[in-house]
C-alpha positions in Angstrom: 126.2 47.7 -21.5 128.1 44.4 -21.9 130.1 43.8 -25.1 128.4 41.3 -27.3 130.1 38.1 -28.3 131.6 38.5 -31.8 130.2 35.2 -33.1 126.7 36.1 -31.8 126.9 39.6 -33.4 127.9 38.0 -36.7 124.9 35.6 -36.6 122.5 38.4 -35.7 123.8 41.3 -37.8 125.4 39.6 -40.9 128.8 40.4 -42.4 127.9 43.8 -43.9 126.7 45.1 -40.5 129.6 43.5 -38.7 132.1 45.2 -41.0 130.5 48.5 -40.5 130.3 48.0 -36.7 134.1 47.5 -36.8 134.5 50.8 -38.7 132.2 52.5 -36.1 134.3 51.2 -33.2 137.5 52.2 -34.9 136.2 55.7 -35.4 134.9 56.0 -31.9 131.2 55.5 -32.8 130.9 52.6 -30.4 132.7 54.3 -27.6 131.4 56.8 -25.1 130.4 59.4 -27.6 131.0 60.7 -31.1 134.4 62.4 -31.2 134.0 66.1 -30.8 136.0 68.7 -32.8 138.7 70.6 -31.0 137.6 73.3 -28.6 133.9 72.4 -28.7 131.5 75.3 -28.2 130.0 75.8 -24.8 126.9 73.7 -23.8 123.6 75.6 -24.1 121.1 74.1 -21.7 117.6 74.0 -23.2 114.6 74.8 -21.0 112.6 71.8 -19.9 109.3 73.6 -20.4 108.5 74.4 -24.0 107.4 77.9 -25.0 103.7 78.8 -25.6 101.6 76.4 -27.7 102.1 76.6 -31.5 99.0 77.7 -33.4 98.3 74.9 -35.9 95.7 74.1 -38.6 93.9 70.9 -37.9 92.6 68.7 -40.8 91.4 65.1 -41.4 91.5 62.5 -44.1 89.7 59.2 -44.3 91.9 56.1 -44.8 90.2 52.8 -45.4 87.0 54.0 -43.7 88.7 55.5 -40.7 89.0 59.2 -40.1 92.5 60.3 -39.2 93.6 63.7 -38.1 96.8 65.8 -38.5 98.0 69.3 -37.9 99.7 71.6 -40.4 101.9 74.6 -40.0 102.8 77.2 -42.6 104.5 80.6 -42.2 102.2 83.6 -42.4 103.8 84.6 -45.7 103.3 81.2 -47.4 101.5 82.7 -50.4 104.4 85.0 -51.1 106.9 82.2 -50.6 105.1 80.1 -53.1 104.9 82.9 -55.6 108.6 83.6 -55.3 109.7 79.9 -55.5 107.1 77.2 -55.3 109.7 74.5 -55.4 111.5 76.2 -52.5 108.5 75.5 -50.3 109.3 72.0 -49.0 107.6 69.8 -46.4 108.9 68.4 -43.1 106.9 65.5 -41.7 107.4 65.5 -37.9 106.3 62.3 -36.1 105.5 62.5 -32.4 106.6 60.1 -29.7 104.2 57.5 -28.4 102.0 59.0 -25.7 102.0 62.4 -27.4 100.2 63.9 -30.4 101.0 66.3 -33.2 100.3 69.4 -31.1 102.7 68.3 -28.4 105.3 67.5 -30.9 105.0 70.9 -32.5 105.2 72.6 -29.1 108.3 70.8 -28.0 110.3 70.6 -31.3 109.5 74.1 -32.4 109.7 73.1 -36.0 107.3 76.0 -36.6 109.8 78.5 -35.7 112.4 76.9 -37.9 109.9 76.9 -40.7 109.2 80.6 -40.2 112.9 81.4 -40.5 113.6 79.2 -43.6 110.3 79.2 -45.5 108.9 75.6 -45.4 105.8 73.9 -44.1 105.4 71.2 -41.5 103.0 68.2 -41.2 102.3 66.9 -37.7 100.3 63.6 -38.1 98.4 62.1 -35.1 98.7 58.4 -34.3 95.6 56.6 -33.2 95.4 56.5 -29.4 98.8 58.3 -29.5 100.6 55.1 -30.5 102.2 54.4 -33.9 101.4 51.1 -35.5 104.8 50.8 -37.2 104.7 48.6 -40.3 101.0 48.9 -40.8 99.8 49.5 -44.3 97.1 51.7 -43.0 99.6 53.9 -41.2 101.6 54.4 -44.4 98.4 55.1 -46.3 97.6 57.8 -43.7 101.0 59.5 -44.1 100.6 59.5 -47.8 97.0 60.8 -47.7 97.9 63.6 -45.1 100.9 64.7 -47.1 98.9 64.7 -50.4 96.2 66.8 -48.7 98.8 69.3 -47.5 100.3 69.7 -50.9 96.8 70.4 -52.3 96.1 72.8 -49.4 99.2 74.9 -50.3 99.1 74.4 -54.1 102.4 72.5 -54.2 103.6 70.0 -56.8 102.6 66.4 -56.3 106.3 65.5 -56.0 107.2 68.4 -53.8 110.2 67.6 -51.7 109.5 66.1 -48.2 111.7 65.1 -45.3 110.9 62.7 -42.4 111.8 63.3 -38.8 110.6 62.1 -35.4 111.1 61.8 -31.7 111.4 58.5 -29.8 108.9 56.1 -31.2 108.3 58.7 -33.9 112.0 58.5 -34.8 111.7 54.7 -35.1 108.7 55.2 -37.4 110.5 57.8 -39.5 113.4 55.5 -40.1 111.1 52.6 -40.9 109.1 54.7 -43.3 112.3 55.9 -45.1 113.3 52.2 -45.5 110.0 50.8 -46.8 108.7 53.9 -48.6 111.8 55.9 -49.6 109.9 57.8 -52.2 108.4 59.8 -49.4 111.5 61.7 -48.6 114.9 63.0 -49.6 116.3 62.7 -46.0 115.3 61.3 -42.6 116.4 62.3 -39.1 115.3 60.5 -36.0 116.0 61.7 -32.4 116.1 59.0 -29.8 115.5 55.7 -31.7 116.0 53.8 -35.0 113.9 51.5 -37.0 112.5 48.4 -35.2 114.6 45.3 -35.5 112.1 43.4 -37.8 112.5 46.2 -40.4 116.0 44.9 -41.2 114.8 41.4 -41.7 112.1 42.3 -44.3 112.4 40.7 -47.7 114.4 42.8 -50.2 111.4 43.6 -52.3 109.9 45.4 -49.2 113.1 47.5 -48.7 113.5 49.3 -52.1 117.0 50.3 -53.1 117.4 54.0 -52.5 120.0 56.4 -51.3 118.7 58.4 -48.3 120.4 61.2 -46.4 120.0 60.0 -42.8 120.7 61.3 -39.3 120.6 59.3 -36.2 120.5 61.4 -33.1 121.3 59.5 -29.9 120.1 60.8 -26.5 122.9 59.1 -24.5 126.6 58.3 -24.9 126.4 54.5 -24.2 127.9 52.2 -26.8 125.8 51.7 -29.9 123.2 49.1 -29.6 122.9 46.2 -32.1 119.9 47.9 -33.6 121.7 51.2 -33.9 124.6 49.5 -35.6 122.2 47.8 -38.0 120.6 51.2 -38.8 123.9 53.0 -39.4 125.1 50.1 -41.6 121.8 50.1 -43.5 122.0 53.7 -44.4 125.7 53.6 -45.0 125.3 50.7 -47.5 122.3 52.5 -49.2 124.4 55.7 -49.6 127.6 54.0 -50.6 129.4 55.7 -47.7 133.0 54.8 -47.6 134.0 55.8 -44.1 134.2 58.8 -41.8 134.3 62.1 -43.7 134.0 64.5 -40.9 133.4 65.1 -37.2 131.8 68.2 -35.7 130.6 69.7 -32.4 127.9 72.3 -32.0 126.2 73.6 -28.9 123.6 70.8 -29.4 125.3 67.8 -30.9 128.6 65.9 -31.3 128.5 64.3 -34.8 130.3 61.9 -36.9 129.6 61.9 -40.7 129.9 59.0 -43.1 129.5 60.0 -46.8 129.7 58.8 -50.3 133.1 59.6 -51.7 131.7 61.7 -54.6 128.3 62.8 -53.4 128.4 64.6 -50.0 124.6 64.5 -49.6 124.5 60.7 -49.7 125.5 60.7 -46.0 124.8 59.2 -42.7 125.3 61.3 -39.6 125.5 59.8 -36.1 125.2 62.3 -33.3 125.0 62.4 -29.5 123.1 65.1 -27.6 125.4 67.2 -25.6 124.9 67.4 -21.8 121.8 69.5 -20.9 120.3 69.5 -24.4 116.9 68.0 -25.1 116.2 66.2 -28.3 112.8 67.9 -28.5 114.2 71.4 -29.0 114.4 74.2 -31.5 118.2 73.9 -31.4 118.2 70.3 -32.7 115.4 71.0 -35.2 117.3 73.9 -36.6 120.5 71.9 -37.0 118.7 69.1 -38.7 117.2 71.6 -41.2 120.3 73.6 -41.9 122.8 70.8 -42.0 120.9 68.1 -43.8 117.3 68.8 -45.0 117.9 72.1 -46.6 121.0 70.9 -48.4 119.4 67.7 -49.8 117.0 67.3 -52.7 115.9 64.2 -54.5 115.4 64.2 -58.3 112.8 61.6 -59.3 114.8 60.8 -62.4 115.0 57.0 -62.2 112.0 54.9 -61.1 114.2 51.9 -60.6 116.4 53.5 -57.9 114.0 56.1 -56.4 115.8 58.8 -58.3 119.1 60.5 -57.2 120.1 62.7 -54.3 121.6 66.1 -55.1 122.9 69.1 -53.2 120.2 71.8 -53.2 121.3 75.1 -54.6 120.3 78.7 -54.2 120.1 81.5 -56.8 123.4 82.8 -55.4 125.2 79.5 -55.3 124.3 78.9 -58.9 125.6 82.3 -59.8 122.4 83.4 -61.3 121.5 87.1 -61.8 118.0 87.9 -60.4 116.0 90.6 -62.1 112.6 92.1 -61.8 111.5 94.6 -64.5 108.4 96.4 -65.5 107.2 95.0 -68.8 104.0 95.5 -70.8 101.8 93.7 -68.4 103.5 94.7 -65.2 106.6 93.7 -63.2 108.0 90.3 -64.1 110.9 88.3 -62.7 113.6 86.2 -64.3 117.0 84.7 -63.7 119.9 84.8 -66.0 123.1 82.7 -66.2 126.0 84.5 -67.9 129.2 82.5 -68.5 132.1 83.6 -66.4 134.1 84.3 -69.5 131.4 86.4 -71.1 133.7 89.4 -71.7 136.2 87.2 -73.6 133.3 85.6 -75.6 132.1 89.0 -76.9 135.5 90.6 -77.4 136.0 92.0 -80.8 132.3 92.4 -81.5 131.4 88.8 -81.2 128.0 87.7 -80.1 126.7 84.8 -78.0 123.6 82.5 -78.4 120.8 82.7 -75.9 118.6 79.8 -74.6 115.3 80.4 -72.7 114.2 77.6 -70.4 110.7 77.6 -68.9 109.8 75.9 -65.6 106.8 73.6 -65.2 103.6 74.2 -63.3 104.2 74.6 -59.6 107.8 75.0 -60.5 110.2 78.0 -60.4 113.0 79.6 -62.3 115.6 78.5 -59.7 114.4 74.9 -59.7 114.5 74.8 -63.5 118.1 75.9 -63.4 118.9 73.3 -60.7 117.4 70.3 -62.4 118.4 71.0 -66.0 122.1 71.7 -65.6 121.9 74.2 -68.5 124.4 76.4 -66.7 127.3 73.9 -67.0 126.5 73.4 -70.6 126.5 77.1 -71.1 129.8 77.5 -69.4 131.3 74.8 -71.7 129.8 76.2 -74.9 129.6 79.9 -74.4 126.0 80.9 -74.3 123.5 82.7 -72.0 120.6 80.9 -70.3 117.5 82.8 -69.2 115.0 81.3 -66.7 111.7 83.2 -66.7 109.4 83.0 -63.7 105.7 82.4 -64.2 102.9 84.2 -62.3 101.3 81.8 -59.8 104.1 79.3 -60.7 102.4 78.5 -64.0 102.0 79.9 -67.6 99.3 81.2 -69.8 99.2 79.2 -73.1 96.0 80.8 -74.5 95.9 81.2 -78.3 95.1 84.9 -77.9 97.7 86.5 -80.2 98.9 88.7 -77.4 98.4 86.4 -74.4 100.1 87.4 -71.2 103.1 85.1 -71.2 103.9 85.3 -74.9 104.0 89.1 -74.4 106.2 88.6 -71.4 108.6 86.5 -73.5 108.7 89.1 -76.3 109.4 91.9 -73.8 112.1 89.7 -72.1 113.7 88.9 -75.4 113.9 92.6 -76.2 115.5 93.3 -72.8 118.1 90.5 -73.1 119.0 91.8 -76.6 119.5 95.3 -75.2 121.5 94.1 -72.2 123.9 91.5 -73.8 125.7 91.0 -77.1 123.1 88.5 -78.4 123.5 86.5 -81.6 120.0 86.8 -83.0 120.7 83.9 -85.4 121.1 81.5 -82.5 118.0 81.8 -80.2 116.6 78.6 -78.6 113.6 77.6 -76.5 113.3 74.8 -74.0 110.8 73.9 -71.2 109.6 71.4 -68.7 106.0 70.2 -68.5 103.8 73.4 -68.6 107.0 75.2 -69.7 107.1 72.8 -72.7 103.5 73.8 -73.5 104.6 77.5 -73.4 107.6 76.6 -75.6 105.1 75.1 -78.2 102.8 78.1 -77.8 105.5 80.7 -78.5 107.0 78.7 -81.4 103.8 78.1 -83.3 103.3 81.9 -83.5 106.9 83.1 -83.9 109.0 80.2 -85.4 111.1 82.6 -87.4 112.7 83.9 -84.2 114.5 80.6 -83.4 117.2 78.4 -84.8 115.8 75.4 -83.0 113.5 74.5 -80.0 113.5 71.7 -77.5 110.0 71.3 -76.0 111.3 68.5 -73.7 110.0 67.2 -71.4 106.3 66.6 -71.9 103.8 69.4 -72.2 101.6 70.2 -75.2 98.9 72.4 -76.6 95.5 70.8 -77.2 95.1 69.2 -80.6 92.6 71.9 -81.7 95.1 74.7 -81.1 97.3 73.7 -84.0 94.4 74.8 -86.3 94.3 78.3 -84.9 94.8 81.2 -87.3 98.0 82.5 -85.5 99.8 79.2 -86.1 102.5 79.3 -88.8 103.3 76.2 -90.8 105.6 77.6 -93.4 108.8 78.1 -91.3 110.9 75.0 -91.0 112.2 74.6 -87.4 114.4 71.9 -85.9 112.5 70.4 -82.9 113.4 67.9 -80.2 110.6 66.5 -78.1 110.8 63.9 -75.4 108.9 62.1 -72.6 109.7 59.6 -69.8 109.2 55.9 -70.4 107.3 55.7 -67.1 105.3 58.8 -67.6 101.5 58.4 -67.6 99.7 60.7 -70.1 97.6 62.1 -67.3 100.7 63.7 -65.7 101.4 66.3 -68.4 99.5 69.1 -70.2 97.7 68.1 -73.3 97.7 64.3 -72.5 98.0 61.7 -75.3 96.0 63.7 -77.8 98.1 66.8 -77.3 101.3 64.8 -77.5 100.2 63.1 -80.8 99.1 66.4 -82.3 102.4 68.1 -81.3 104.5 65.3 -82.8 102.5 65.3 -86.1 102.6 69.1 -86.3 106.4 69.5 -85.9 107.4 66.3 -87.7 105.1 66.4 -90.7 103.0 69.6 -91.0 105.9 72.0 -90.5 109.1 70.0 -91.2 107.7 67.7 -93.9 109.4 64.5 -92.6 107.6 61.6 -94.2 110.2 58.9 -94.6 111.5 56.3 -92.1 113.4 57.4 -89.0 116.8 56.4 -87.7 116.7 54.9 -84.2 119.5 56.1 -81.8 119.9 54.1 -78.6 122.0 55.8 -76.0 121.9 54.2 -72.6 118.3 54.7 -71.4 117.5 57.1 -74.3 115.8 55.9 -77.4 115.5 58.6 -80.0 113.8 58.6 -83.4 115.6 60.9 -85.7 113.7 62.2 -88.8 115.7 64.2 -91.3 114.3 63.6 -94.8 112.2 66.8 -94.8 112.8 70.6 -94.5 114.2 70.4 -90.9 115.3 67.8 -88.4 112.8 66.3 -85.9 113.6 64.1 -82.9 111.4 62.2 -80.6 113.0 60.7 -77.5 111.8 58.3 -74.8 114.0 57.7 -71.8 113.5 54.5 -69.8 112.7 54.6 -66.1 111.9 58.4 -66.1 108.6 59.6 -64.8 107.3 63.2 -65.4 110.6 64.8 -64.7 113.7 66.2 -66.4 115.8 63.5 -68.1 119.4 63.1 -66.7 122.0 64.6 -69.0 119.3 66.0 -71.3 120.6 69.5 -71.7 124.0 68.5 -72.9 122.6 65.9 -75.2 120.2 68.3 -76.9 122.9 71.0 -77.2 125.6 68.8 -78.5 123.5 66.7 -80.9 121.1 69.3 -82.3 120.7 72.9 -80.9 124.3 73.9 -81.4 124.3 72.8 -85.0 121.6 75.2 -86.2 121.3 79.0 -86.8 118.8 81.1 -88.7 120.3 83.6 -91.1 118.9 87.2 -91.1 116.8 86.4 -94.2 115.2 83.5 -92.3 117.0 80.7 -93.9 117.8 77.8 -91.6 121.5 77.0 -91.6 123.0 73.7 -90.3 126.6 73.7 -89.2 
């Protein structure tokens, strides 16, 4: 390949792309191959003939009057995987090359085998006449409809994490989708191609600002083409990558990584297949999953920037204690975070506060720990956090006095009290979505147990439930409620009527706040603070947040309200 005249390159690529091209060349990216690590592992030659055909489930959706087909793959134990951690079941969308279909893509890439090992599901869409119409609105609508149908099929959350990958023309389409519809995925990996050149010339409003973990896998060691340079530069700029942060060689790939200086998952990887390795292979699929997809998760916590990318964490990496115990209604599971300095905290007979945080519908205890960041707040302030796990990834909020999940909470509280040195005057509840509904449900029946509650973010009982005989209105209780500014009422339990009823119940009926509120503006947070009654009430709306946990919310609630309250043994509320 001839070297391009520098003036022509500048005219075609623009200054940002040209600057990154210079960096690529300096780092070896424009040379014969990505620089390998010392003593690279031996080459493993992949077989040319794929193994036996993968058994897939075929389904169809109708898009603008046209029936489109796709294939799905889920591990045989998908029901158990979802029960254990519904948010751990993520979706890989694998796009076939032109001239193929989803079945051929599955047979060659063996994403199914990787899914069996790591516990995710795979969508294999079929292009019309085996050719992708890249840039077509109907094609994007098809991908959206197929992925939505798959989430419904396996009872996953509407914002379940997805990743885009593809081979050849499918790789080009994967990168193009990630640019024009970044809300689809937390990461993209294309083998054998990058987005078509016109993609980079689209108006800015058709290329939404979004960080995106991205992997470009090249099938030859020729110098980078202009389009490849543009693609690397695009993802580097989107991720705020500041230069080469690592090089690596595996049996399948030689790789250079460019990452954000303070967020390792905001990264661009540029790889070259090693001699004898096929791009359509289990080895490549496995490496894409383990080294990028599995490590990356998108929090939809800012509608203006397509959220933020975070490193995915496991129960072990978050230092959570996993427990399953037989309680009144059978075995139940929960996670506990105990500060590293617990022994010092309870030395001399001292006791520590405990906060219970309930996940949302189609959520999990692990995911609740990940998104809320309660563990860091607990470390800094010396308290225990308990993350209960719902049956079927949801909660029962029936007004039956001994409803299943209220009984679970009471049994769990007794267990935590028996296991740790608990300060009974400083117990707190928090939840997300359906977990917020459960927080409300427990608190209306047993308000005397808690020093304060934070049913935040959105999730409420129905308005009629506050008239139930089990509901207590004579125990003042500090309450912090919140919702996202971009959160439609249809996205949370109880809707507008439930939200209004909950606000009136805690602010006025229980805490007798009738006077004007004080408005606190803190960045994107707008909080009404009511404090003229028997106990404090806060109502917060956070701009640009959909139905999701608000950034920094745990620390804000702890510092500004929860930590300030305790309930004396005689039931009196004490404010520090």
